[in-house]
N, C-alpha and C positions, 0 to 999 in steps of 0.2 A: 465397582468402580465409582469413586466419589469425586475425583478431580483429575485433571491433567494440566501440564504446563509445557509449552514448546517454546524454547528460547530461540529467537531469530537474530541474535547478535553476532553470529559468526560472520567473518568477512565475506565468505561466499554467499551467504544469504542476503546480506545487506548491500552488497556491491552494486547490483544493477539499479536498485531503487535510489541509492545515495548518488550514484553517478547522474541519474536523471535530475534529481533535485539540485545538485551542484551546477549542472549545465543550465538549468532553468534560472537559478540565482545569478549565474555569471551573465546570462543574456539580459536579465533585468538590470543588473549593475551597469553593464556596457550601454544599455539603452539610456539610463539616467545620466551617465557621463556624457554621451553624445548630445543628449537634449540640453544639458547644462552648458556644454561647449557652444552649441548653437545660440543659446540665450546670451551668453557672454560676448560672443562675436557680433550678435545683432545690436546690442547696446554699446559696443566698442569699449567695454571696460577692460581693465588690466587683467592679464591671465594669471596673476598671482592668486586671485580669488578662485579662479577655476581650479587651480591645482589644490587649493585647500578643500574645495567641495569634492573634487575627484578623490582625494585622499580619504575624506570622510566616507564616501561611498565604498571605497575599497576596505576600509576598516569594518564597516557594517557587513560587507560580504564575507570577510574573514570570520566575523563573529557568527554569521549564519552558517558558514561551512563547518565551524567548530561544533556548534549546537547540533547540526544535522549528523555529523560524524559520531558524536557522543550519545546520540539518542538510544533509548532502550526499546527494542521491538520484541513483541511476544504475542502468543496466543495461549489463552488459558480458559479453563472451564471448571466449574464446581457444581454442586447440586442446586445452586441458585441461578447462575447466569453463565453465558458464554461471553468472554471478554477478549478484546484484541486491541493492539496498538501498532499501526503501520506508519504513522507520521512522526515528524520531528517535534511537533508542538505538544505541550502538556495536555491540551484539550483534545488531542486527536484520539484519545482512548475511547472505544465504544463498547457498550455492553448490551446483550440481548437476554432478557429474562426467559428462563425455560417455561414459566407459567403461561406466557403468551404465545408460545410456539406450538403450532399444530402439526407441522410437517417440516422435514429437512430434506433438501435435494442436494446431492453431492455430485457435482459435475466434474469434468476433467481438470479444470483449473479454477473452480469457484465452488462456493457453498451458498445455497439459498435457503433462508429461513422464512417459512410461510407462517404468518401470525394468524391468530384466531379472528382478528379483525378483517382479514382478507388482504392485508398488505404483505409485501415481500421485501426482505432485506438481503442484498447480495454482498458477499465478501469475496473479493477477487484475490486469487492466490497465484495468478499467472507469473508474477515476478519472483516467486520463490523457487528454490531448487526442487526437483522432482521428489527427492527423498523427504523433504519437509512437508510437501503437499500430501504425500502418502501417509506420513505420520499423523498429520492433523486430521485427515479424513478417517483413518482407522480409529483414532481416539474419539472422534465425533460419533462414529457408529457405535462404539461401546457405550458412550454416554447416552445416546438415543435409546439403546436397548435397556440401559439401567433406568432411564426416566420414562420408559414406555411411550416414546414419541415415534411416530411413523417416519421412516426415512426411505429415500429412493436413490439408488446409485445409477447415474447416467453414464453410459460408456460412449466412447467415440464411435462414430459410424464409419465403417471402412467401405469406401466406394471402390469397386473394381471396374476396370475398363474392359469391355468386351471386345475382343479382337475377332474380326471376321476372317475366315480362311478363304483364300482364293482357290477356285477349282481349276 
């Protein structure tokens, strides 16, 4: 195994994360509009300028929504590095070189890379569908075996409630 690529651009994969980003952007936009309205009312200026500013905020939000919706999300790895992109910005792509990784810990909804320097890099997968999480973790296990990197699978702990019987 020399590489893998998991495409996260399906609507079911992106939907929860994009919904959160759009709600966050709408909240910020609404906050700016209300703040602008309070400033225009405080200075008793005409509301035509307010509508111009509010329109500008809405156009910027629509651009943000378009960029967020059209973003390309992925997880990939090759013999050099593990690379992933979960954000809508171009600079949100992250890479972890295999040469600096000493151990990989695979949790129920995360992957932790332990570096030789003692630092840890967590990659949260809890927003992905379960099938994509399993696919990513299985591919990482194969890659760790190929690169001779120690890995640890962490399972969920099942707590059972003890019921006392009445005599």
